[in-house]
All heavy atoms as a GROMACS GRO file, in nm:
protein
  611
    1MET      N    1  18.474   6.580  27.595
    1MET     CA    2  18.332   6.604  27.582
    1MET      C    3  18.259   6.470  27.605
    1MET      O    4  18.291   6.370  27.544
    1MET     CB    5  18.300   6.658  27.442
    1MET     CG    6  18.154   6.683  27.420
    1MET     SD    7  18.106   6.737  27.254
    1MET     CE    8  18.229   6.850  27.203
    2GLY      N    9  18.159   6.474  27.691
    2GLY     CA   10  18.083   6.354  27.721
    2GLY      C   11  17.981   6.323  27.612
    2GLY      O   12  17.953   6.405  27.525
    3LYS      N   13  17.928   6.203  27.620
    3LYS     CA   14  17.829   6.161  27.521
    3LYS      C   15  17.706   6.251  27.521
    3LYS      O   16  17.653   6.285  27.415
    3LYS     CB   17  17.786   6.016  27.547
    3LYS     CG   18  17.886   5.914  27.505
    3LYS     CD   19  17.830   5.775  27.522
    3LYS     CE   20  17.933   5.670  27.485
    3LYS     NZ   21  17.883   5.535  27.498
    4THR      N   22  17.662   6.291  27.637
    4THR     CA   23  17.543   6.375  27.647
    4THR      C   24  17.565   6.508  27.576
    4THR      O   25  17.478   6.555  27.501
    4THR     CB   26  17.506   6.400  27.795
    4THR    OG1   27  17.490   6.274  27.860
    4THR    CG2   28  17.380   6.480  27.807
    5GLN      N   29  17.680   6.569  27.597
    5GLN     CA   30  17.711   6.696  27.532
    5GLN      C   31  17.723   6.680  27.380
    5GLN      O   32  17.676   6.763  27.304
    5GLN     CB   33  17.839   6.755  27.587
    5GLN     CG   34  17.828   6.804  27.730
    5GLN     CD   35  17.963   6.848  27.785
    5GLN    OE1   36  18.066   6.792  27.749
    5GLN    NE2   37  17.960   6.948  27.871
    6LYS      N   38  17.787   6.570  27.339
    6LYS     CA   39  17.805   6.546  27.197
    6LYS      C   40  17.669   6.525  27.129
    6LYS      O   41  17.643   6.578  27.021
    6LYS     CB   42  17.894   6.423  27.173
    6LYS     CG   43  17.929   6.403  27.029
    6LYS     CD   44  18.037   6.300  27.010
    6LYS     CE   45  18.075   6.294  26.863
    6LYS     NZ   46  18.193   6.216  26.840
    7ILE      N   47  17.582   6.449  27.194
    7ILE     CA   48  17.448   6.426  27.140
    7ILE      C   49  17.371   6.557  27.130
    7ILE      O   50  17.306   6.585  27.030
    7ILE     CB   51  17.372   6.321  27.224
    7ILE    CG1   52  17.435   6.184  27.201
    7ILE    CG2   53  17.224   6.319  27.190
    7ILE    CD1   54  17.384   6.076  27.294
    8ALA      N   55  17.381   6.640  27.233
    8ALA     CA   56  17.312   6.769  27.232
    8ALA      C   57  17.362   6.856  27.117
    8ALA      O   58  17.282   6.922  27.049
    8ALA     CB   59  17.332   6.840  27.366
    9LYS      N   60  17.493   6.858  27.093
    9LYS     CA   61  17.548   6.936  26.982
    9LYS      C   62  17.501   6.882  26.848
    9LYS      O   63  17.472   6.959  26.755
    9LYS     CB   64  17.700   6.936  26.988
    9LYS     CG   65  17.755   7.030  27.093
    9LYS     CD   66  17.904   7.047  27.079
    9LYS     CE   67  17.949   7.148  27.181
    9LYS     NZ   68  18.049   7.238  27.130
   10LEU      N   69  17.496   6.750  26.834
   10LEU     CA   70  17.450   6.691  26.709
   10LEU      C   71  17.302   6.725  26.684
   10LEU      O   72  17.265   6.755  26.571
   10LEU     CB   73  17.471   6.539  26.710
   10LEU     CG   74  17.617   6.493  26.701
   10LEU    CD1   75  17.628   6.343  26.725
   10LEU    CD2   76  17.677   6.530  26.566
   11PHE      N   77  17.220   6.719  26.788
   11PHE     CA   78  17.079   6.757  26.773
   11PHE      C   79  17.068   6.904  26.731
   11PHE      O   80  16.984   6.940  26.647
   11PHE     CB   81  17.000   6.733  26.902
   11PHE     CG   82  16.950   6.592  26.916
   11PHE    CD1   83  16.980   6.518  27.029
   11PHE    CD2   84  16.870   6.533  26.819
   11PHE    CE1   85  16.934   6.388  27.044
   11PHE    CE2   86  16.822   6.405  26.832
   11PHE     CZ   87  16.854   6.331  26.945
   12GLU      N   88  17.151   6.988  26.788
   12GLU     CA   89  17.150   7.130  26.753
   12GLU      C   90  17.188   7.150  26.607
   12GLU      O   91  17.124   7.227  26.535
   12GLU     CB   92  17.248   7.205  26.843
   12GLU     CG   93  17.246   7.356  26.823
   12GLU     CD   94  17.346   7.424  26.916
   12GLU    OE1   95  17.366   7.377  27.030
   12GLU    OE2   96  17.405   7.525  26.873
   13LYS      N   97  17.290   7.079  26.561
   13LYS     CA   98  17.332   7.086  26.421
   13LYS      C   99  17.219   7.037  26.329
   13LYS      O  100  17.192   7.099  26.226
   13LYS     CB  101  17.457   7.002  26.395
   13LYS     CG  102  17.584   7.064  26.443
   13LYS     CD  103  17.702   6.974  26.408
   13LYS     CE  104  17.832   7.029  26.463
   13LYS     NZ  105  17.946   6.941  26.431
   14ARG      N  106  17.156   6.927  26.369
   14ARG     CA  107  17.048   6.872  26.288
   14ARG      C  108  16.933   6.972  26.275
   14ARG      O  109  16.878   6.992  26.168
   14ARG     CB  110  16.996   6.740  26.345
   14ARG     CG  111  16.885   6.678  26.259
   14ARG     CD  112  16.845   6.544  26.304
   14ARG     NE  113  16.760   6.553  26.421
   14ARG     CZ  114  16.704   6.448  26.481
   14ARG    NH1  115  16.728   6.326  26.437
   14ARG    NH2  116  16.626   6.465  26.586
   15GLN      N  117  16.901   7.039  26.385
   15GLN     CA  118  16.792   7.136  26.384
   15GLN      C  119  16.825   7.252  26.289
   15GLN      O  120  16.740   7.298  26.214
   15GLN     CB  121  16.767   7.188  26.526
   15GLN     CG  122  16.648   7.278  26.536
   15GLN     CD  123  16.621   7.319  26.680
   15GLN    OE1  124  16.706   7.305  26.767
   15GLN    NE2  125  16.504   7.374  26.704
   16LYS      N  126  16.951   7.297  26.291
   16LYS     CA  127  16.991   7.406  26.203
   16LYS      C  128  16.984   7.363  26.056
   16LYS      O  129  16.939   7.437  25.969
   16LYS     CB  130  17.133   7.453  26.236
   16LYS     CG  131  17.141   7.533  26.364
   16LYS     CD  132  17.283   7.576  26.394
   16LYS     CE  133  17.290   7.653  26.525
   16LYS     NZ  134  17.427   7.692  26.558
   17ILE      N  135  17.029   7.241  26.028
   17ILE     CA  136  17.025   7.189  25.892
   17ILE      C  137  16.882   7.174  25.844
   17ILE      O  138  16.848   7.215  25.732
   17ILE     CB  139  17.100   7.052  25.884
   17ILE    CG1  140  17.250   7.075  25.902
   17ILE    CG2  141  17.070   6.983  25.751
   17ILE    CD1  142  17.330   6.948  25.922
   18GLU      N  143  16.794   7.121  25.928
   18GLU     CA  144  16.653   7.106  25.891
   18GLU      C  145  16.588   7.240  25.863
   18GLU      O  146  16.508   7.253  25.769
   18GLU     CB  147  16.576   7.030  26.000
   18GLU     CG  148  16.611   6.881  26.005
   18GLU     CD  149  16.549   6.808  26.122
   18GLU    OE1  150  16.488   6.874  26.210
   18GLU    OE2  151  16.564   6.685  26.128
   19LYS      N  152  16.623   7.341  25.941
   19LYS     CA  153  16.568   7.475  25.920
   19LYS      C  154  16.616   7.532  25.788
   19LYS      O  155  16.539   7.593  25.713
   19LYS     CB  156  16.605   7.568  26.036
   19LYS     CG  157  16.540   7.702  26.028
   19LYS     CD  158  16.562   7.783  26.152
   19LYS     CE  159  16.487   7.915  26.138
   19LYS     NZ  160  16.451   7.973  26.262
   20GLU      N  161  16.743   7.512  25.755
   20GLU     CA  162  16.798   7.562  25.628
   20GLU      C  163  16.732   7.492  25.510
   20GLU      O  164  16.696   7.556  25.411
   20GLU     CB  165  16.950   7.540  25.624
   20GLU     CG  166  17.016   7.601  25.503
   20GLU     CD  167  17.167   7.592  25.507
   20GLU    OE1  168  17.224   7.553  25.610
   20GLU    OE2  169  17.228   7.622  25.403
   21ILE      N  170  16.712   7.361  25.522
   21ILE     CA  171  16.644   7.286  25.416
   21ILE      C  172  16.502   7.339  25.398
   21ILE      O  173  16.456   7.361  25.285
   21ILE     CB  174  16.643   7.135  25.446
   21ILE    CG1  175  16.784   7.078  25.432
   21ILE    CG2  176  16.545   7.060  25.356
   21ILE    CD1  177  16.800   6.934  25.483
   22GLU      N  178  16.432   7.360  25.508
   22GLU     CA  179  16.295   7.412  25.504
   22GLU      C  180  16.290   7.548  25.432
   22GLU      O  181  16.201   7.572  25.349
   22GLU     CB  182  16.240   7.425  25.646
   22GLU     CG  183  16.095   7.463  25.653
   22GLU     CD  184  16.048   7.469  25.797
   22GLU    OE1  185  16.071   7.372  25.871
   22GLU    OE2  186  15.988   7.572  25.834
   23GLU      N  187  16.385   7.635  25.461
   23GLU     CA  188  16.389   7.767  25.396
   23GLU      C  189  16.414   7.755  25.246
   23GLU      O  190  16.351   7.824  25.166
   23GLU     CB  191  16.495   7.854  25.462
   23GLU     CG  192  16.459   7.900  25.602
   23GLU     CD  193  16.573   7.972  25.673
   23GLU    OE1  194  16.675   8.004  25.608
   23GLU    OE2  195  16.560   7.993  25.795
   24LEU      N  196  16.506   7.666  25.208
   24LEU     CA  197  16.534   7.646  25.066
   24LEU      C  198  16.413   7.587  24.994
   24LEU      O  199  16.380   7.629  24.883
   24LEU     CB  200  16.655   7.553  25.049
   24LEU     CG  201  16.791   7.611  25.088
   24LEU    CD1  202  16.896   7.503  25.094
   24LEU    CD2  203  16.831   7.721  24.990
   25GLN      N  204  16.345   7.493  25.058
   25GLN     CA  205  16.227   7.434  24.997
   25GLN      C  206  16.114   7.536  24.985
   25GLN      O  207  16.039   7.536  24.886
   25GLN     CB  208  16.180   7.313  25.077
   25GLN     CG  209  16.272   7.193  25.062
   25GLN     CD  210  16.233   7.076  25.148
   25GLN    OE1  211  16.174   7.092  25.255
   25GLN    NE2  212  16.266   6.956  25.102
   26ARG      N  213  16.101   7.622  25.083
   26ARG     CA  214  15.995   7.724  25.080
   26ARG      C  215  16.018   7.822  24.964
   26ARG      O  216  15.924   7.869  24.902
   26ARG     CB  217  15.991   7.799  25.214
   26ARG     CG  218  15.867   7.886  25.228
   26ARG     CD  219  15.854   7.955  25.362
   26ARG     NE  220  15.886   7.872  25.476
   26ARG     CZ  221  15.981   7.898  25.566
   26ARG    NH1  222  16.054   8.008  25.554
   26ARG    NH2  223  16.003   7.818  25.666
   27SER      N  224  16.144   7.854  24.936
   27SER     CA  225  16.174   7.950  24.830
   27SER      C  226  16.178   7.886  24.690
   27SER      O  227  16.182   7.957  24.591
   27SER     CB  228  16.306   8.020  24.858
   27SER     OG  229  16.414   7.929  24.849
   28CYS      N  230  16.173   7.753  24.682
   28CYS     CA  231  16.180   7.683  24.554
   28CYS      C  232  16.047   7.699  24.479
   28CYS      O  233  15.940   7.698  24.540
   28CYS     CB  234  16.209   7.535  24.578
   28CYS     SG  235  16.220   7.437  24.425
   29GLN      N  236  16.053   7.712  24.349
   29GLN     CA  237  15.934   7.725  24.265
   29GLN      C  238  15.879   7.588  24.224
   29GLN      O  239  15.774   7.581  24.159
   29GLN     CB  240  15.965   7.807  24.141
   29GLN     CG  241  16.009   7.950  24.171
   29GLN     CD  242  15.898   8.030  24.237
   29GLN    OE1  243  15.785   8.027  24.192
   29GLN    NE2  244  15.932   8.102  24.342
   30HIS      N  245  15.947   7.480  24.257
   30HIS     CA  246  15.909   7.342  24.222
   30HIS      C  247  15.878   7.329  24.072
   30HIS      O  248  15.767   7.294  24.033
   30HIS     CB  249  15.789   7.297  24.306
   30HIS     CG  250  15.801   7.327  24.452
   30HIS    ND1  251  15.905   7.282  24.529
   30HIS    CD2  252  15.722   7.401  24.535
   30HIS    CE1  253  15.889   7.324  24.654
   30HIS    NE2  254  15.780   7.398  24.659
   31PRO      N  255  15.979   7.356  23.988
   31PRO     CA  256  15.956   7.357  23.843
   31PRO      C  257  15.919   7.221  23.785
   31PRO      O  258  15.840   7.213  23.691
   31PRO     CB  259  16.088   7.409  23.786
   31PRO     CG  260  16.189   7.377  23.891
   31PRO     CD  261  16.117   7.386  24.022
   32THR      N  262  15.975   7.114  23.838
   32THR     CA  263  15.943   6.979  23.788
   32THR      C  264  15.924   6.886  23.907
   32THR      O  265  15.983   6.905  24.013
   32THR     CB  266  16.055   6.922  23.698
   32THR    OG1  267  16.177   6.919  23.771
   32THR    CG2  268  16.072   7.006  23.571
   33LYS      N  269  15.840   6.785  23.884
   33LYS     CA  270  15.813   6.690  23.992
   33LYS      C  271  15.811   6.549  23.936
   33LYS      O  272  15.785   6.528  23.817
   33LYS     CB  273  15.682   6.722  24.062
   33LYS     CG  274  15.559   6.714  23.973
   33LYS     CD  275  15.434   6.757  24.046
   33LYS     CE  276  15.314   6.751  23.952
   33LYS     NZ  277  15.192   6.794  24.014
   34SER      N  278  15.839   6.453  24.023
   34SER     CA  279  15.839   6.312  23.988
   34SER      C  280  15.768   6.235  24.097
   34SER      O  281  15.762   6.280  24.212
   34SER     CB  282  15.983   6.258  23.978
   34SER     OG  283  16.056   6.328  23.881
   35ILE      N  284  15.719   6.118  24.061
   35ILE     CA  285  15.660   6.031  24.161
   35ILE      C  286  15.771   5.948  24.222
   35ILE      O  287  15.853   5.889  24.151
   35ILE     CB  288  15.553   5.939  24.098
   35ILE    CG1  289  15.438   6.022  24.046
   35ILE    CG2  290  15.504   5.837  24.199
   35ILE    CD1  291  15.330   5.942  23.974
   36LYS      N  292  15.775   5.944  24.356
   36LYS     CA  293  15.880   5.870  24.427
   36LYS      C  294  15.825   5.805  24.552
   36LYS      O  295  15.724   5.849  24.606
   36LYS     CB  296  15.996   5.962  24.466
   36LYS     CG  297  16.068   6.024  24.349
   36LYS     CD  298  16.183   6.109  24.394
   36LYS     CE  299  16.251   6.172  24.274
   36LYS     NZ  300  16.363   6.255  24.311
   37ASN      N  301  15.896   5.704  24.599
   37ASN     CA  302  15.870   5.647  24.731
   37ASN      C  303  15.946   5.731  24.833
   37ASN      O  304  16.065   5.751  24.819
   37ASN     CB  305  15.922   5.503  24.741
   37ASN     CG  306  15.823   5.402  24.688
   37ASN    OD1  307  15.703   5.421  24.701
   37ASN    ND2  308  15.873   5.296  24.630
   38VAL      N  309  15.875   5.780  24.933
   38VAL     CA  310  15.937   5.859  25.039
   38VAL      C  311  15.886   5.811  25.174
   38VAL      O  312  15.781   5.746  25.182
   38VAL     CB  313  15.908   6.010  25.024
   38VAL    CG1  314  15.970   6.065  24.897
   38VAL    CG2  315  15.759   6.037  25.024
   39ARG      N  316  15.959   5.842  25.278
   39ARG     CA  317  15.913   5.810  25.412
   39ARG      C  318  15.790   5.891  25.446
   39ARG      O  319  15.780   6.009  25.412
   39ARG     CB  320  16.020   5.842  25.516
   39ARG     CG  321  16.131   5.744  25.520
   39ARG     CD  322  16.213   5.772  25.642
   39ARG     NE  323  16.346   5.717  25.627
   39ARG     CZ  324  16.442   5.736  25.712
   39ARG    NH1  325  16.421   5.812  25.817
   39ARG    NH2  326  16.559   5.681  25.693
   40GLU      N  327  15.697   5.828  25.518
   40GLU     CA  328  15.576   5.897  25.557
   40GLU      C  329  15.608   6.016  25.648
   40GLU      O  330  15.552   6.124  25.636
   40GLU     CB  331  15.482   5.800  25.629
   40GLU     CG  332  15.346   5.855  25.657
   40GLU     CD  333  15.252   5.751  25.714
   40GLU    OE1  334  15.299   5.659  25.783
   40GLU    OE2  335  15.133   5.762  25.688
   41ARG      N  336  15.700   5.995  25.742
   41ARG     CA  337  15.751   6.099  25.832
   41ARG      C  338  15.900   6.073  25.850
   41ARG      O  339  15.949   5.965  25.821
   41ARG     CB  340  15.681   6.091  25.970
   41ARG     CG  341  15.535   6.126  25.969
   41ARG     CD  342  15.476   6.118  26.111
   41ARG     NE  343  15.512   5.999  26.184
   41ARG     CZ  344  15.451   5.880  26.174
   41ARG    NH1  345  15.348   5.866  26.092
   41ARG    NH2  346  15.490   5.776  26.245
   42LEU      N  347  15.970   6.172  25.900
   42LEU     CA  348  16.115   6.155  25.920
   42LEU      C  349  16.149   6.040  26.012
   42LEU      O  350  16.247   5.970  25.993
   42LEU     CB  351  16.177   6.285  25.976
   42LEU     CG  352  16.190   6.400  25.877
   42LEU    CD1  353  16.243   6.523  25.950
   42LEU    CD2  354  16.282   6.363  25.763
   43ASP      N  355  16.067   6.019  26.114
   43ASP     CA  356  16.095   5.915  26.213
   43ASP      C  357  16.026   5.783  26.180
   43ASP      O  358  16.022   5.693  26.262
   43ASP     CB  359  16.054   5.962  26.353
   43ASP     CG  360  15.906   5.992  26.364
   43ASP    OD1  361  15.840   6.004  26.258
   43ASP    OD2  362  15.856   6.006  26.476
   44SER      N  363  15.973   5.770  26.059
   44SER     CA  364  15.896   5.652  26.020
   44SER      C  365  15.973   5.564  25.924
   44SER      O  366  16.059   5.611  25.850
   44SER     CB  367  15.765   5.697  25.956
   44SER     OG  368  15.692   5.586  25.909
   45THR      N  369  15.940   5.436  25.925
   45THR     CA  370  15.996   5.344  25.825
   45THR      C  371  15.894   5.312  25.717
   45THR      O  372  15.923   5.241  25.623
   45THR     CB  373  16.043   5.213  25.891
   45THR    OG1  374  15.932   5.153  25.959
   45THR    CG2  375  16.157   5.239  25.989
   46VAL      N  376  15.774   5.366  25.730
   46VAL     CA  377  15.666   5.342  25.633
   46VAL      C  378  15.692   5.428  25.509
   46VAL      O  379  15.712   5.549  25.519
   46VAL     CB  380  15.529   5.377  25.695
   46VAL    CG1  381  15.419   5.362  25.592
   46VAL    CG2  382  15.502   5.290  25.817
   47MET      N  383  15.689   5.362  25.393
   47MET     CA  384  15.710   5.432  25.267
   47MET      C  385  15.576   5.460  25.201
   47MET      O  386  15.484   5.378  25.206
   47MET     CB  387  15.798   5.348  25.174
   47MET     CG  388  15.934   5.315  25.231
   47MET     SD  389  16.035   5.459  25.268
   47MET     CE  390  16.089   5.504  25.105
   48VAL      N  391  15.564   5.578  25.139
   48VAL     CA  392  15.444   5.619  25.068
   48VAL      C  393  15.484   5.675  24.932
   48VAL      O  394  15.599   5.715  24.911
   48VAL     CB  395  15.363   5.724  25.147
   48VAL    CG1  396  15.305   5.666  25.274
   48VAL    CG2  397  15.446   5.846  25.180
   49ILE      N  398  15.390   5.676  24.839
   49ILE     CA  399  15.417   5.728  24.704
   49ILE      C  400  15.362   5.870  24.697
   49ILE      O  401  15.245   5.893  24.725
   49ILE     CB  402  15.350   5.638  24.598
   49ILE    CG1  403  15.409   5.497  24.605
   49ILE    CG2  404  15.369   5.697  24.458
   49ILE    CD1  405  15.337   5.396  24.517
   50ARG      N  406  15.449   5.963  24.660
   50ARG     CA  407  15.412   6.104  24.653
   50ARG      C  408  15.481   6.172  24.534
   50ARG      O  409  15.580   6.124  24.483
   50ARG     CB  410  15.457   6.180  24.781
   50ARG     CG  411  15.394   6.129  24.908
   50ARG     CD  412  15.248   6.166  24.916
   50ARG     NE  413  15.190   6.130  25.045
   50ARG     CZ  414  15.115   6.023  25.067
   50ARG    NH1  415  15.090   5.939  24.969
   50ARG    NH2  416  15.065   5.999  25.185
   51TYR      N  417  15.426   6.287  24.494
   51TYR     CA  418  15.497   6.373  24.399
   51TYR      C  419  15.602   6.450  24.478
   51TYR      O  420  15.573   6.508  24.583
   51TYR     CB  421  15.403   6.474  24.332
   51TYR     CG  422  15.330   6.418  24.213
   51TYR    CD1  423  15.192   6.401  24.216
   51TYR    CD2  424  15.398   6.384  24.098
   51TYR    CE1  425  15.125   6.351  24.106
   51TYR    CE2  426  15.331   6.334  23.988
   51TYR     CZ  427  15.195   6.318  23.992
   51TYR     OH  428  15.128   6.268  23.883
   52VAL      N  429  15.726   6.452  24.426
   52VAL     CA  430  15.837   6.518  24.494
   52VAL      C  431  15.905   6.612  24.394
   52VAL      O  432  15.927   6.576  24.278
   52VAL     CB  433  15.939   6.412  24.544
   52VAL    CG1  434  16.060   6.477  24.607
   52VAL    CG2  435  15.872   6.316  24.642
   53CYS      N  436  15.937   6.731  24.440
   53CYS     CA  437  16.008   6.829  24.356
   53CYS      C  438  16.146   6.773  24.321
   53CYS      O  439  16.220   6.727  24.410
   53CYS     CB  440  16.021   6.961  24.431
   53CYS     SG  441  16.120   7.084  24.342
   54ASP      N  442  16.182   6.778  24.193
   54ASP     CA  443  16.313   6.728  24.150
   54ASP      C  444  16.426   6.818  24.195
   54ASP      O  445  16.541   6.775  24.206
   54ASP     CB  446  16.317   6.714  23.997
   54ASP     CG  447  16.222   6.606  23.947
   54ASP    OD1  448  16.197   6.508  24.020
   54ASP    OD2  449  16.172   6.620  23.833
   55THR      N  450  16.397   6.945  24.223
   55THR     CA  451  16.500   7.041  24.261
   55THR      C  452  16.531   7.036  24.411
   55THR      O  453  16.647   7.025  24.451
   55THR     CB  454  16.457   7.184  24.223
   55THR    OG1  455  16.430   7.188  24.083
   55THR    CG2  456  16.565   7.285  24.258
   56CYS      N  457  16.427   7.041  24.493
   56CYS     CA  458  16.449   7.055  24.638
   56CYS      C  459  16.403   6.935  24.721
   56CYS      O  460  16.418   6.934  24.843
   56CYS     CB  461  16.377   7.180  24.690
   56CYS     SG  462  16.197   7.167  24.692
   57SER      N  463  16.347   6.832  24.657
   57SER     CA  464  16.305   6.708  24.723
   57SER      C  465  16.189   6.724  24.822
   57SER      O  466  16.168   6.640  24.908
   57SER     CB  467  16.422   6.640  24.795
   57SER     OG  468  16.523   6.608  24.702
   58LYS      N  469  16.113   6.832  24.808
   58LYS     CA  470  15.996   6.852  24.895
   58LYS      C  471  15.876   6.777  24.837
   58LYS      O  472  15.856   6.774  24.716
   58LYS     CB  473  15.963   7.000  24.906
   58LYS     CG  474  15.844   7.027  24.997
   58LYS     CD  475  15.816   7.175  25.012
   58LYS     CE  476  15.697   7.193  25.106
   58LYS     NZ  477  15.679   7.331  25.143
   59ILE      N  478  15.796   6.719  24.924
   59ILE     CA  479  15.672   6.656  24.880
   59ILE      C  480  15.578   6.767  24.837
   59ILE      O  481  15.550   6.859  24.914
   59ILE     CB  482  15.610   6.572  24.993
   59ILE    CG1  483  15.703   6.455  25.028
   59ILE    CG2  484  15.472   6.521  24.953
   59ILE    CD1  485  15.662   6.376  25.150
   60VAL      N  486  15.529   6.758  24.711
   60VAL     CA  487  15.447   6.865  24.657
   60VAL      C  488  15.308   6.818  24.615
   60VAL      O  489  15.229   6.900  24.567
   60VAL     CB  490  15.516   6.935  24.537
   60VAL    CG1  491  15.639   7.011  24.583
   60VAL    CG2  492  15.551   6.837  24.429
   61GLY      N  493  15.276   6.692  24.635
   61GLY     CA  494  15.143   6.649  24.599
   61GLY      C  495  15.122   6.500  24.611
   61GLY      O  496  15.214   6.424  24.644
   62TYR      N  497  14.998   6.461  24.581
   62TYR     CA  498  14.958   6.321  24.590
   62TYR      C  499  14.918   6.274  24.450
   62TYR      O  500  14.830   6.334  24.389
   62TYR     CB  501  14.838   6.307  24.684
   62TYR     CG  502  14.865   6.355  24.824
   62TYR    CD1  503  14.839   6.486  24.860
   62TYR    CD2  504  14.920   6.270  24.918
   62TYR    CE1  505  14.865   6.532  24.988
   62TYR    CE2  506  14.947   6.314  25.047
   62TYR     CZ  507  14.918   6.444  25.082
   62TYR     OH  508  14.944   6.488  25.208
   63PRO      N  509  14.980   6.168  24.402
   63PRO     CA  510  14.942   6.118  24.270
   63PRO      C  511  14.804   6.052  24.275
   63PRO      O  512  14.764   5.999  24.379
   63PRO     CB  513  15.051   6.017  24.237
   63PRO     CG  514  15.109   5.977  24.368
   63PRO     CD  515  15.090   6.093  24.461
   64ASN      N  516  14.734   6.054  24.162
   64ASN     CA  517  14.605   5.986  24.156
   64ASN      C  518  14.629   5.836  24.134
   64ASN      O  519  14.742   5.791  24.113
   64ASN     CB  520  14.514   6.047  24.049
   64ASN     CG  521  14.574   6.038  23.910
   64ASN    OD1  522  14.644   5.943  23.877
   64ASN    ND2  523  14.550   6.139  23.829
   65ASN      N  524  14.523   5.758  24.138
   65ASN     CA  525  14.536   5.613  24.128
   65ASN      C  526  14.600   5.568  23.997
   65ASN      O  527  14.680   5.476  23.995
   65ASN     CB  528  14.400   5.546  24.145
   65ASN     CG  529  14.350   5.552  24.287
   65ASN    OD1  530  14.430   5.565  24.380
   65ASN    ND2  531  14.220   5.544  24.306
   66LYS      N  532  14.566   5.635  23.886
   66LYS     CA  533  14.624   5.599  23.756
   66LYS      C  534  14.775   5.624  23.755
   66LYS      O  535  14.853   5.542  23.706
   66LYS     CB  536  14.556   5.678  23.644
   66LYS     CG  537  14.600   5.637  23.507
   66LYS     CD  538  14.523   5.710  23.401
   66LYS     CE  539  14.571   5.665  23.263
   66LYS     NZ  540  14.501   5.732  23.155
   67ASP      N  541  14.818   5.739  23.809
   67ASP     CA  542  14.961   5.770  23.816
   67ASP      C  543  15.034   5.668  23.903
   67ASP      O  544  15.146   5.626  23.871
   67ASP     CB  545  14.983   5.910  23.871
   67ASP     CG  546  14.939   6.018  23.773
   67ASP    OD1  547  14.928   5.990  23.653
   67ASP    OD2  548  14.917   6.132  23.818
   68ILE      N  549  14.972   5.627  24.013
   68ILE     CA  550  15.035   5.526  24.101
   68ILE      C  551  15.047   5.393  24.029
   68ILE      O  552  15.153   5.328  24.036
   68ILE     CB  553  14.953   5.511  24.232
   68ILE    CG1  554  14.964   5.638  24.316
   68ILE    CG2  555  15.001   5.390  24.312
   68ILE    CD1  556  14.874   5.640  24.438
   69GLU      N  557  14.944   5.353  23.956
   69GLU     CA  558  14.951   5.226  23.882
   69GLU      C  559  15.063   5.230  23.779
   69GLU      O  560  15.139   5.135  23.765
   69GLU     CB  561  14.818   5.201  23.812
   69GLU     CG  562  14.707   5.156  23.904
   69GLU     CD  563  14.574   5.138  23.832
   69GLU    OE1  564  14.573   5.114  23.709
   69GLU    OE2  565  14.470   5.147  23.901
   70ASN      N  566  15.076   5.341  23.707
   70ASN     CA  567  15.182   5.355  23.605
   70ASN      C  568  15.320   5.352  23.673
   70ASN      O  569  15.414   5.291  23.620
   70ASN     CB  570  15.166   5.484  23.527
   70ASN     CG  571  15.046   5.480  23.432
   70ASN    OD1  572  15.000   5.373  23.394
   70ASN    ND2  573  14.994   5.595  23.400
   71TYR      N  574  15.332   5.416  23.787
   71TYR     CA  575  15.458   5.417  23.860
   71TYR      C  576  15.496   5.277  23.905
   71TYR      O  577  15.611   5.236  23.892
   71TYR     CB  578  15.447   5.511  23.980
   71TYR     CG  579  15.567   5.506  24.074
   71TYR    CD1  580  15.686   5.567  24.039
   71TYR    CD2  581  15.560   5.439  24.195
   71TYR    CE1  582  15.796   5.563  24.123
   71TYR    CE2  583  15.669   5.433  24.280
   71TYR     CZ  584  15.787   5.495  24.244
   71TYR     OH  585  15.897   5.490  24.326
   72LEU      N  586  15.401   5.202  23.956
   72LEU     CA  587  15.428   5.067  24.005
   72LEU      C  588  15.460   4.970  23.894
   72LEU      O  589  15.528   4.868  23.915
   72LEU     CB  590  15.310   5.018  24.089
   72LEU     CG  591  15.286   5.093  24.220
   72LEU    CD1  592  15.159   5.043  24.287
   72LEU    CD2  593  15.406   5.079  24.313
   73LYS      N  594  15.414   4.998  23.771
   73LYS     CA  595  15.444   4.909  23.657
   73LYS      C  596  15.588   4.922  23.610
   73LYS      O  597  15.640   4.833  23.546
   73LYS     CB  598  15.350   4.942  23.541
   73LYS     CG  599  15.208   4.893  23.562
   73LYS     CD  600  15.121   4.930  23.443
   73LYS     CE  601  14.977   4.890  23.469
   73LYS     NZ  602  14.890   4.933  23.359
   74GLN      N  603  15.651   5.034  23.642
   74GLN     CA  604  15.790   5.058  23.598
   74GLN      C  605  15.886   4.964  23.664
   74GLN      O  606  15.881   4.922  23.770
   74GLN     CB  607  15.833   5.200  23.626
   74GLN     CG  608  15.756   5.302  23.548
   74GLN     CD  609  15.796   5.445  23.585
   74GLN    OE1  610  15.874   5.470  23.675
   74GLN    NE2  611  15.739   5.540  23.514
   0.00000   0.00000   0.00000
């Protein structure tokens, strides 16, 4: 198998995995959340502070300035 074919198969696997994650996150009730540093986008190196579900790791909100200050003090 050539590199091109292998890369194509890996992209296909990644797409299937991302779709499965999306479905699991959509069905999650997001019972608890924490403030965390996460990537702004999957292809980005920029980190941002967001509320993230502890169960499924989906970004579920934006903390206010007071919450961000408390998080940064930790």
